[in-house]
N, C-alpha and C positions, 0 to 999 in steps of 0.2 A: 464597649469593653475597655477597661483600664487596668493595667497591671504594672507592678514595680519589679517583677521578676526579670531575669536576663533573657536575652533573645532566644537562647537555646530552648528554654522552657515555653517560649511563646510559639515555637514552630508548629506545634500541633494546633494551637488556637488560630494561628495564621492560616493554616490549611482550612479550618472550619470557616474562617471569615471570608474566604474566597469561594465558598461553595455557591452553587446557583441560587439556593434559597436565600442566603444572606445577601448576595449581590442584588437580587430582585427586591428585597425588603429595603435595602439602603439606597438603591439607585433607580427603582421603578421597575415594574414587571415587564415593561416593553424594552428594557435594555439588557443585553447579554451579559453573562458573567465575565469578569475581567481579571487579569492577574493581580494578585494582592501582595501582602507582605511576604508570601512564600517566594516570590521572584526576588525581592530584596534580600531575603535570607540566602537564597541560592547564589546570588551574585557576591555576597559577602564570603560565603564558603569558597566559591571559585577563586576569589582573590586571596584566600588563605588569611582572612581576618577573623579572629575568634569572636564569639558572641559577646564576651565581657569587655571587648575593646570598642564597642559601638553602643550608642544610645539614641533613642528616638522619643519624641513627644508629638502626638497629633491630637489637636483639640478643635471641636466645632465652635464657631463664633456666632452663628445665627440659626441654631436649631438643626444643624446637620446630624446625621445618625452615626457618623464614624468617629471613634475615639480609641486611640491605641498608644501604648507607651512601652518602653523597655529601658531599664536603668535610668529612669528619669531624674533621680536625686543624686546621681554620681557626678561630682565635680570633674569637668573635662577641660582640656585646653581648647578654647573655641576658635583659635586663630582669628581671622578678620571679622567673624560674626560678633566679636566683642564691640565692634564699631556701632552696632545697634544700641547697646547700652549707653555708649557715650553720646550718640546723636539724640536718642530719646531723652536723655537727661538734660542735654543742652537746650532742647526745645522747651522743656519745663523750667529750667533754672535761668536761662538767658532770654528766651522768647524767640519766635520765628522771625521777628523783625529786627533782631539785634544786629548791629554792624560793628566792625572793627575800624578804629580810627588811627591813622598814621599822621603825625604832625611834624612840620618843619618850622623851626623857631630860631631866633637869634636875639642877642642883646647888643650886637655890634652895630655901629652906624653904617648906613649906606650913603656913600659920598660919590655922586655921579653914578657910575655903574659898578663901583667897587664896594664889596662888603668887607670892611676892615675889621675882621675878627672871625670868630668861629660860627659855623652853621650847625645847629643842633637838629637831630632827627630823633623823635620819640616814637618807639615802636609800640604798637597797640595789639600785637599778637595776631595780626591779620594772616589767616592761613592761605590766602590767595592774592598776595601782593605781587602780581606778575610783572614782567618786564614792561608791558604797555603802561601799567600804572606808574612805574618809576619814570618812564619816559614822560608821562603827563606831568608828574611832579616837577621834573627838570624843566619842562616847557613853561610851566606856570612860574617857576623861579625866574626864568629868562624874561617872561612877560611882566614880572614884578619890577624889572629893571636891573637885575643883577647879571653882570657879565663875568666879573672877576671875583674869585674867592681868595682872600688873603689870609685866611686862618685854616683851622682844621675842620673837618667834618666829624662831629662828635655824636656818637650813637648812644641813645638812652635805651637800655634794655631792661630797665628795672621792673617791668610788669611781671616778668618771670624770674624766679630765683635762679642763680647760676646753677646749671645742671652738668653733671659729668655725663658725657656721651662719647662712647667709643664706637664709630661706625663699623668697625671690623669685629666687634664683640659678638654680634648675633650669629653670623655665619661666615666670617672671614672676608666678605665681599665689601671692603672698605669704600670703594668708589661707586657702588651701585646706588641709583637714585632712591630706591625704596628704603635704604638705610640712613637717609638724611635725618638728622635730629632736629628738634624744635628750637625756635629762637624767637624772642619777642619782636625782632625785626627781620623775620624770614622774607627773603626776596626770591621770587621765581622758583620756589622749592629748592633753592641753592643748586639748581640743575644746569648743566651744560649739555646741549644737544649737538652732536656731530652728525650732520646730514651728509650722506654719500649719494650723489646724483649722477647717473651715467650720462656722458656726452659722447654718443657714438661717432659724431663727426670729428671731434677732436681726439677720439680714442683714449679718453681719460674719464675718470670719475671725479667730479668736482667735490671738494671737501668744504662744506659751509658750516661754520661754528655759530650757533645761536644760543644766547645773545652774544653780541660783541663784547669781548673781555679785554680791557686794556692790559697790555703786556703779555697776552697769550700768544704763543707761537704754534702754528700748525701748518702742514703742507696744504697748498692750494689744490693739488690734484694727486691722484694715484693712477697708475696704468690700468687701462680697461682691457679685459680679455673676454673671449667668447666661452661658451660652455655653461653647464648648469650652475646653479647658485650654491647648493651644498653647504659646506662649512665655510661660509663667506668670512666670518670673523677670523677663523684660523688662517685663511689665505691672505687676509688683509694685513696681518702682522702688526696690529696696532699696539703701541707701547703707551699706556695711559698712566704709568706710575707717577709721573709728574704732570698734573693736569695743565700746568702753564707751559709745558713744552711737549706737545703731542707729536709722536712719531708714527709713521706708517711705512713699513719696510716691504710690504707685499703688493698684491694686485687685487682688483675687484672685478667681478663678473657682471657683464651687461644684463644677464638674465635675472639678476637680483632686483632690478628696478631701484627705486629710492629706499634706502634703509637709514635708520637713526640709531646711534649709540648714545645713551644717556649716562652721564657721570655726575657725581656730586661730591667731589673730594676736597674742595677748598673749605677753609674755615668761613663761618658766616660773615665775620667782619671783613675779611679779605675779599670775599665774593662781592659784598656790597660796594666796597671801595673800587674794585676793578670794573664792575658794571656801571656804577654811577659816573666814574671818570670817563668811560667811553661815551656814555650818553651825553654828558655835559660838554665834552669837547666836540662831539658831533654837532651840537647846536651852537657852536661858536663861543662857548664859555672857556675860561681858564681857571685852573686850580693848582696852586703850588704847595698846599699843605699836605697833611697826612690824615689818616682816619684813626680814631681812637674811641674808647668807650668811657662815658661819664654821664651823670645825671644832668638834666636840663637846668640851667641856672634859674633861680626864682624870678628874676627880672626879665627873662627872655620874652619877646613878643612873638605872637603867632604870625607866620607869613603865609603858609598854605597848609591845607589838610586834605587827606585822601580817605574817603569812606569806602569800605568794602561793600559788595553786594550783601543783602540780608542773609541771615543764617539759613532760612528756608531754602535759599538757592545754593548756598555753600555745601550743605549736607548732601546735595545731589552728586556733587563731585566726590565727596568722601565715600558715599556708599556705592554708587554705581561703578566707580573705578577703583575703589578700595585704596584711597590715598592715605598712607600711613602718617606722614608728617602733618598733613592738614588735620587729621584726627587728634594728634598729640597737641597741636596748637589749641584746639577746641577744649581738650581735656584740661590743660594747664590754665586756660582762661576761666574755667569754672572754679579752679582752685584759687584764682585771684579775685573772685567776685566779692570777697569780704574785705577787700582793701589791702590785704597783705600780698606779697609777691606769690604768684602761682607756683606750686610745686606738686609732685605726684601725691604726697600724703594728703594735702588739703583738697586736691581734686577728687581723690578716692573717697574722702570723708563726705564731700558734698554729694557725691553720687549715692553713697550708702544712706545718707540722711534722706535724700529724695525718695529712694526706694522704700525706706521704712515709712515715710509719711504717706506714701501711696498704698501701703498695705502689702508690699512685696517683700516677703522674707527671702533673704539671700544667703543661706548657709553655704559655706565653702567658697564664697566669692573672693577672688584675689585679683586686684587690678594693679598692674604695674605702669602702663602707659596709655591704656584705653583704646589702643588700636589693634591689639592682637599679635603684634610682632614681638612675641615674648615666649620664653620657655616656661614661665611661672604663672601666667594668668590662668584663672580657672573660673568656671561658672557651670552650674548644673543645667541640663536641658530644661528642667522644670522652671528654674528661675528665668531663663531666657524666654521660655514660653509665657511666663507671667508678665514679663516686660512687654512682649508683643500683644498679649491679650489686653493689658491695660492701655497700651497705645491705641489699639483698635477702638476702645470705648472713650478715649480722651479727645479733647478739643483739637489736638494737633495731629490727629490721625492722617488727614490728607497730606500734610507736609512730610511726615515720616514715610508713609507708604510711597509717595511719588518719588522719594529719593532712592528706592530700591531697584536693583537691576530687574528687568522684565525678561522672562524666558523667551528666547528666540527673537528678541527685539534689540536689547542694548546692554551695555556694561558687561560684567563678568558672567551674565547668564545668556548672552547672545548666541553662543554656539553649543549650549547644552541640549541634550536629547530629551527635552521636555516639551509638551504641547505649547506652541507659541501663544504668548499672552496669558497663559494660565497661572503663572507664578510671579509674584513680586518677592524676590528671594535674595538675601545677602549671602555671599559665599565666603568660605574661609579656606586658606591653603597654606600649610607649612609642610616641611619635609615628612613629618609623621602625623599630620592632621589633615582631614578633609571635613568640612562642615557646611551645612546650609541651614538658614533660619529665615522665616518670613511667612508669607501668606500664599495659599493656593485657592483659586476659585475653581471649584469642581464643575464638571459638565452639568451637574444638577442645578447649578446656580447658588449652591451653598459654599461658604468660605470657611477655610480652616487655617489655624496656626500650625506650622510644621517646623520642628527643630530636629536635626539629625547630625550627629557628630561621631567621627571615628578618630581614635587616638591609637595608632599602631604603626610600626615600621613599614607595613604594606599599605598604609592609608592611601597612597597615590593610586592604588588599584581600585579604590572604593567609590570613585566618582559615578560609575555605572550603577552601583547599588543605590546611591542617593537619587539618581535620575529615575530609576525604576520605582522608588518609593514615592517620589513626587507624581509620577505618572499614575500610580495606583490611587493616590488620593484624588487626582483629577477624574479618573474613570469611575471610582467607586463611591466617593464621598457624596 
């Protein structure tokens, strides 16, 4: 049964769909009837989420008998399930073996161990150039014979068009790591991790800042107390307004174990400079210049280069752990594939052209950044189901599917109340949005595409409804 009417009109049909006769026809006469959409509808009602604020598409992929939809054509805010469109598109436009390349070059002479001029670093949009990679680059520079840098470190970020990004614009949380914006030379997600590690013998909690940031000041310890963990952040009294001068005026409970605070408040260029200086000096190098931005000179020679893991591996981090800035890096890279600097308009056009070429109509599609951290992004459940259906039939199905969180196993589906291993499902979460989209392998052995989205102020109460829907597809499909 397939319908475009709203959920309220499907309530009666849902009741019929869960009758013993239907359940036996769909799932086999030897299997008992199981809860169906009625349970989903009941949980929506209990959460005070109206029918027209929710949408569902369920489609069989390999001959299954279950097919059900509600509000399938309505453009909805998909939250992080938009990452499916971005990663699907990247697999087709860039290829699963695509790698991002970061280059270090110079036109200055190396005299002895002294580079007498600027060191240029060309960003390749790498979404996962982590601190270990930058350490490796610094080590290779030292191995090349460079000890002293007597010029500036010049960052070439020309792969992406300069973008306006206000990290506080989305939700006012300027320092939170999920609000970090893209950059052609993104390093370590521009993240600072403050580890709090209890030391019961010393009666303190050790404060460890990772990575090491040149010029950053933070306390080495805070007093350790007994008692429950509770509001540990509040009791810690951390002042992170100035990320280069971290203050902690409170205490930390031993019961909390090790905890981590992630912040991402520095500018990209300043972050690169502070992290590179710490790494360079730790390896015995010296650098007296400054960091600035400019294009690599035409006559610069390549010294070292760093290749990222292939795209097929990178999208696992993007989808399993819903990494926003990695997705935006990928999005803009697709916009740069034509030789011009990547920007959101070019990236969005590349995705729309791909969808059209693959026969996927996308009415109402609005793409702002490709990651779902947006108030304006929209996609209909039908379009998202079309993407997942085409991905299932396409040559890169194993790569996309293996990137999705697995129910009861890993990523953002690890703790969901869904049969373990039954669903490869991308989740989406904003204050007024809850979404799931992906694949369910039913107990019958049949596989289904499932897309379910709620846009409503009470959306946070709708997670149980989505879990009930996924369980129904598993039991009944």
